[in-house]
C-alpha positions in Angstrom: 0.0 0.0 0.0 2.8 2.4 0.9 4.6 1.5 -2.4 1.3 2.3 -4.3 1.0 5.6 -2.6 4.6 6.4 -3.3 4.0 5.7 -7.1 1.0 8.0 -7.1 3.0 10.8 -5.4 5.8 10.4 -8.0 3.3 10.6 -10.8 1.7 13.7 -9.4 5.1 15.3 -8.9 6.1 14.6 -12.5 2.8 16.0 -13.8 3.2 19.1 -11.8 6.8 19.6 -13.0 5.7 19.1 -16.7 2.8 21.6 -16.2 5.2 24.1 -14.7 7.7 23.7 -17.5 4.9 24.1 -20.1 3.7 27.3 -18.4 7.2 28.7 -18.4 7.6 27.6 -22.1 4.3 29.3 -23.0 5.5 32.5 -21.3 8.8 32.5 -23.3 6.8 32.3 -26.5 5.2 35.7 -26.0 6.6 37.9 -28.7 7.8 41.5 -28.4 4.8 42.5 -30.5 2.4 40.8 -28.1 4.1 42.4 -25.0 3.8 45.8 -26.5 0.1 45.2 -27.5 -0.7 43.8 -24.0 0.9 46.8 -22.3 -1.6 48.9 -24.2 -4.5 46.7 -23.1 -4.8 44.2 -25.9 -5.8 41.5 -23.5 -9.0 43.5 -22.9 -9.9 43.9 -26.6 -12.2 40.9 -26.7 -14.5 42.8 -24.3 -14.8 45.9 -26.5 -18.2 46.5 -28.1 -17.8 50.0 -29.5 -15.2 52.7 -29.9 -16.0 56.4 -30.3 -13.3 59.0 -31.1 -12.6 62.3 -32.8 -9.4 62.5 -34.8 -7.9 66.1 -34.7 -4.9 67.8 -36.3 -3.9 71.2 -34.9 -1.3 73.0 -36.9 -0.3 76.6 -36.1 -3.7 78.3 -36.2 -5.6 75.7 -38.2 -7.8 72.9 -36.9 -9.1 69.8 -38.6 -11.3 67.0 -37.2 -13.5 64.1 -38.0 -15.4 61.7 -35.7 -15.8 57.9 -35.8 -18.0 55.3 -34.3 -16.7 51.7 -34.7 -18.2 48.4 -33.7 -15.3 46.0 -34.2 -17.3 42.8 -33.7 -19.7 43.6 -36.6 -17.2 45.8 -38.5 -19.7 48.6 -38.8 -18.3 52.1 -39.1 -19.8 55.6 -39.0 -17.8 58.7 -40.0 -19.1 62.1 -39.0 -17.5 65.3 -40.5 -18.6 68.8 -41.3 -19.4 67.8 -44.8 -21.1 64.4 -44.3 -22.1 61.4 -42.3 -21.2 58.1 -43.8 -22.1 54.6 -42.6 -20.7 51.4 -44.0 -19.5 47.9 -43.1 -15.9 47.0 -43.6 -16.9 43.5 -44.7 -18.3 45.0 -47.9 -15.9 47.6 -49.3 -16.6 49.0 -52.7 -15.9 52.1 -54.8 -18.5 54.1 -52.9 -16.8 53.7 -49.5 -13.2 52.9 -50.4 -11.9 56.5 -49.7 -13.8 56.6 -46.4 -12.3 53.3 -45.4 -8.8 54.5 -46.2 -9.4 57.5 -44.0 -10.7 55.3 -41.2 -7.7 53.0 -41.4 -5.4 56.0 -41.1 -7.2 57.4 -38.1 -7.6 54.1 -36.4 -3.9 53.3 -37.0 -2.9 56.3 -35.0 -5.2 55.2 -32.2 -4.3 51.5 -32.1 -0.9 51.1 -33.8 0.3 48.9 -30.9 -2.5 46.4 -31.7 -1.7 46.5 -35.4 1.6 44.8 -34.4 -0.4 41.7 -33.8 -3.4 42.3 -36.0 -1.7 42.9 -39.4 -0.6 40.1 -41.7 2.0 40.3 -44.4 4.5 42.1 -42.1 7.9 41.5 -40.6 9.0 42.7 -37.2 12.7 43.2 -36.3 14.4 42.1 -33.2 14.5 44.8 -30.5 17.6 47.0 -30.2 18.5 49.9 -27.9 18.9 53.2 -29.7 18.6 56.9 -29.0 15.1 58.1 -29.7 14.8 60.9 -32.2 12.8 63.3 -30.2 13.6 62.8 -26.5 17.2 61.7 -27.2 16.7 59.0 -24.5 17.9 55.5 -25.0 14.9 53.4 -25.7 14.1 50.0 -27.3 13.3 50.0 -31.0 11.6 47.5 -33.2 10.7 48.1 -36.9 7.4 47.0 -38.5 7.7 46.6 -42.2 4.8 45.8 -44.6 5.2 43.7 -47.6 4.9 45.2 -51.1 1.5 43.6 -51.8 -2.0 44.4 -50.5 -3.2 46.9 -48.0 -3.3 50.7 -48.2 0.4 51.2 -47.4 2.4 48.5 -49.1 6.1 48.5 -48.4 5.9 51.1 -45.6 7.9 50.8 -42.4 7.4 52.1 -38.8 10.1 52.3 -36.1 8.5 52.0 -32.7 10.5 53.3 -29.7 9.3 52.0 -26.3 10.4 51.8 -22.7 10.8 49.0 -20.1 7.0 49.2 -19.6 6.6 48.3 -23.3 4.5 51.5 -23.9 5.3 53.3 -27.1 7.0 56.7 -26.5 7.9 57.8 -30.1 7.7 56.5 -33.6 9.1 57.1 -37.1 7.1 56.5 -40.3 9.2 55.7 -43.4 7.2 55.7 -46.6 8.3 52.8 -48.8 10.8 51.7 -46.2 13.0 54.6 -47.2 16.0 55.4 -45.0 14.9 59.0 -44.4 11.9 59.5 -42.1 8.7 60.7 -43.6 7.2 61.6 -40.1 8.4 61.5 -36.5 6.1 62.1 -33.6 5.8 61.5 -29.9 3.3 59.2 -28.1 2.1 61.0 -25.0 -0.7 61.8 -22.6 -1.7 58.2 -22.1 -5.1 57.5 -20.6 -6.9 54.3 -19.7 -10.3 53.7 -21.2 -11.8 50.5 -19.7 -8.5 48.8 -19.8 -7.4 50.1 -23.2 -4.4 52.5 -22.9 -4.4 55.2 -25.6 -1.9 57.9 -26.3 -4.1 61.0 -26.8 -1.4 63.2 -28.3 1.3 63.0 -30.9 3.6 65.9 -31.4 6.5 66.8 -33.8 9.8 68.2 -32.6 10.0 72.0 -32.7 6.8 72.3 -34.7 3.4 73.7 -33.7 1.7 70.5 -34.7 -0.4 68.2 -32.6 -2.3 65.1 -33.8 -4.7 64.3 -31.0 -7.8 62.5 -30.0 -10.8 63.8 -28.2 -14.3 62.4 -27.3 -12.7 58.9 -26.8 -15.1 56.3 -25.4 -14.6 52.6 -25.1 -17.8 50.7 -24.5 -17.5 47.1 -23.2 -20.0 44.3 -23.8 -22.6 43.9 -21.1 
């Protein structure tokens, strides 16, 4: 009887060890892209029912804005601007709503670029390195997201993401067509938490009176 109990104990011990090793192994398989996305609340994305936001660009004395309502689970989108209100479904893109969808993808990308690291297909992501960030001049981690030359609205483009030990994006560089010279460099700042989704509300250029920012942000969760 004692020998039988001893065998059961050994079996349980081995099972526990294997389970622990599997858990550690699974943790090691989390990619840098996933760590960055999760730091911005990606693990809460499945709970999201609707996103509302206004995309603004303030440059010198000029102001531009357009507002969006997006239900990601049904892919329904409403754009509200001074000129028009347009409603469509992203599952059925045609010539009548193609331009609106391109605009939506642009604005949504600024809002959720950390999630696009795991959402988008046809991309390559470099290994992280430490490098001086272009705006703050601080030493940060950098990864580069590059899109392939086929499909999508920005084929061949590249983005350099600069992030800290907390995996939150601090700055980024957009390089059209993966050119060496930057097409755009901005900060990622004024982070706020919306029902578990962390969003940088402001993006500024160095030494320019330019601010791409978000207002009227609301993240509605499923009941």
